N, C-alpha and C positions, 0 to 999 in steps of 0.2 A: 376374434383371434386372427392374427395375421400369419402369413406364411412362415415367417422367421420363428414365431412361437410354435407353430405346427411342427416345423422341422426339429426344434429342440425336443418336444414331446416324443416324436417318433424315434429320434436318435437315442434318447435315454431308454425307451421301451426296448429297442433292438440291441443296445449295448448291455443293458442290465446294470449300469452303474454311471454315475454322474461324471466320474473321472474319465472313463473310456468315451463317454458320449462328447464330453468337452474336447477331448483330442480329436475325435472325428470331425467335429464342427469347426475346429480351429479357434475355440474359445477358451478363456481362462475358466477354471471350474467355479469361482465365485460369481462370475458373470452369469453363467448358466443357472446356478442355484438361485440367484436373484430373479432371473427371468421366470423360472418355475414358480417361486414364491409369489411373485407378483401376479401371475396368471391364475394361480389357485385361489388367491384372495378375490380376484375379480369375478371369478365364476362361482365362488362360494363353496368349493369342495376340493378335496385332495385327489390328485390324479395318480400319485405314487406313494407307496409306503417305502420309506428309506430306512435303512439299517446300515451297520458297519459293513455288511456283506454286499450291499448294492441297493438297487431301487427296483421294485416291482409295481406293476400296475394295480391300482385299486379297482373295485367293481365300476366306479365311474370312468376310470381310465380305460378298462376294458370295453366299456360300452361305446367309446368314441373313437378308439384307435384306428379301426378299419375306415371309418369315415375320414379321419385325418390323412390316412395314406392315399385314399381315393382323391381327396382334394388336392393333394400335393402332386399326384400324378397328372390330374387335369391341368394344374397350374403349370407344371414342367412341359406338358405337351403344347399348351397354348404359347408358352414362351418360345419353344423351339419353332413352332409354326410362324410366329411373328418374325424371328430371325431369319427363317427360310424365305419368308415373303419378302423381307427387306433385302435379302441377297439374290432374289430372283429364282430360287429353287423350288418355291411352292406356290399355289394359288388355285384358281379354278378355271377350267375350260368347259364350255358347254357346246356339245356338237349336235347339230341337227343332221338327219340323214334320211334318205329314202331306202326303202327296203332292199333295193338293188345293191346297195353299199354293203350290206351286212354279210354277203356271201363270202367275200375275200378281202376286199379293200380295207374296210374298217377294222376287222379283227387283227389284221397284220400290223397296221399302223398303231393300234392301241397297245399291242404287245410291245413294240419298240418304244412307244411313249412311256410306258410304265418302267421300262429298264433305264431310260434316260432321265426321267423326272418321277421318281418314286413317290414323292410327297405331293404331287398334283392330284387335286380332286377333279375327276372327269364326270360330267353329267351328260347322259345320252338321251336324245329325244327323237324318236321316229316321227317324221312329219311329212306332209306332202310338199311338192315344190312350192306352191303358193304360200304355204304356211311358213316355210323356211325363209322365203324372201322377205316377208313381213317381219319375222322374228329377227332376221339379221339387221335389217334396217332399224328396228326398234330396240336393238341391244339385248335381246333376250337369249340369243345364241351367238357364239363367237365365230363359228365356222359352219358352212352349210355344204352338205354333200348331196347334190341333186342333179337333175337331168337338164342340160342346157338345150337351147338358149333360154334365158330369162331376162326380164327387164328389172334393173336395179337402179335406183335414184342416187344411192350413196356411192362413194368412190371405193372400189373393191379391187382386190387381186382375184385373178381366176386361174385355176390350174386344171387342165384337162387330164383325166385320170384313165381315159381309155373308152372304148366302145364295144358293143356286143351286138351280133346279129339277133333277129327275133326268131323265136320258135313258136309253135302253136300250143295252146293249152285247150284241151278238149275233154269231153266226158270219157271216163275210162272204159265204158262199154262200146264206144264207137269202134267199128272194125276198120283196121288200117289196111291199105293196099300192101302188095307183096314187098314193095320197097320201103315200107314203114313210114311213108310220108303222107301228107295231105296236100291239097291244092288251094290256091287262092279262092277258086270257085266254091269249094267246100266251105271255107271261112265266111265268104259272102253270103252264101245261102243260109247259114245259121245265124249271122248277125254277130257283132262284136260286143263283148263285155270289156269295157275300157275305162280309163281314167277321165274324169270330167274335163271339159273343154278349158275351164279356168285354171286347172291344175298344170297342165303341160300343153297349152294351146299350139305351140309350134309343131311339136312332135305329133300331136294328133292330127293336124292339118297335113303334115308330110305323110303320115300313114294312109289316111283316107285318099289323099291325092295319088299315092303309089298304086292303091287298089283300083282307083278309077282309071288311071292310065293303062292298067292291065286289063281293062274291060269290065270291071266288076264294081258296080255301084253298091257300096257297103253301108249299112245302117248300124250305128251304135245303139244296141238294144237295152243296154244296162250301164249306167255309170256306176263306178266303185272307186273309192279314193284310197284304198290300200291293196296291195297285192294279195294279201290273204283274203280279202273280200272279193276280189276278182275271181280268185280260185274257188271260193265257196259258191259264187254264182254260176261258174262253169260246171261245177260238180252237180248243181241243182238243175242243170239243163237250160239255163236261161240264154246261153249263147256260147260262142267260143271266144278265145282271146289270143293276142300276140304279146309275148313278153320277152325280156332278155334271156339269152341262152342259159345264164347261170341260175335261172329259176328252177332248173332241173334239181338243184340241191334241196329244194323246198318240196318235200313229198307231201301230197294232199289226197286224202281218201276221195275216190270218185273222179279224179283227174289223171290224165296222162298227157305226156309231151310228145310232140312230133315235129320233125323238120318240114318246112314248106318247100314242096318240090319246085315251084316256080317263083320262089320268094326273093330272087336276087335283086329285084328293084326295091324291096322294102327298106325303110330307113333303119338305121342302127340306133340302138339305145346308147347314148353317150352318158358319161358320169363325169362331173366337174366339182371342184372344191371352190367355193367362194368365201372370203373373209375380208373384213373391213381393212382398208389401207390406213395404218397409223404412222405417226411420226417416229414412234420407238418400237422396237421389236416386241412382239407379243407371243404368248403360248400358242396362239392361232398360227403365227408364222412358222413356229417350231413343228407344230403338228402337220402343216402343210408340206414341209419339207420331208417329213417321214412318209406322207401319203405319196408324194411324187418321187421318192427315192433320189432326191437331189435335183429334180427338175425345177427350173425357175418359173415363178408365176408369170402369167401373161399380163 
């Protein structure tokens, strides 16, 4: 049964007569009658009971009418999606992101993207820095939101999205000083829970170097590749951490946040968007424009 035949059946069922259905379909009534007769012969049963007063569905017709409506809806949706794809209005965008991006940058850009490209399918994948670089080069994501600097062999655009100072994450039962802050010495004494070296090597080296220059040899006592895992380790008393200030939005039982009293020399958490440079505009280009509020890629 092809879509033309399905449309004829549904039109007759909804109009209640061949005459009105033919008008709706823009067909001559004899042509519609022949179509229905041929179809009923092919399937071996009548779909309509026809009288002078009109046409009503038989038991067989009632059994299939909902399936026919659903099939037509799927067909129409697929056709519209194909037309939208051809016109550049629809498609798929796969976004990789670090946890830092979900606090503000990613939700704001997604809201604007949905308004401008409502038919675009967006796939979101939380990934580490290293995972995003590999996925971007392998074509598994279209744009990466990560912490720079990173080494990428492919030709890419980069857009810096901002930076944040670090705050300390420590067990909730740790008593704070009167100023509500902690010191670098406190952090060094408890050891760091931090992201693995292969994940963000440059930032890790900058952090440990800043602590060393301040006179504190600090050991990473526990690697954790996701922010929530870092916080879980802190809550368990495995060590303290230093995270971007926006992490305060992420409440975690057993963890409190505090400013670092002498932390002016600590590196900032930067956030960048990376996407492959293509010869033609892509949805990644459009998304990057929304992320950067009109900033040009580097």
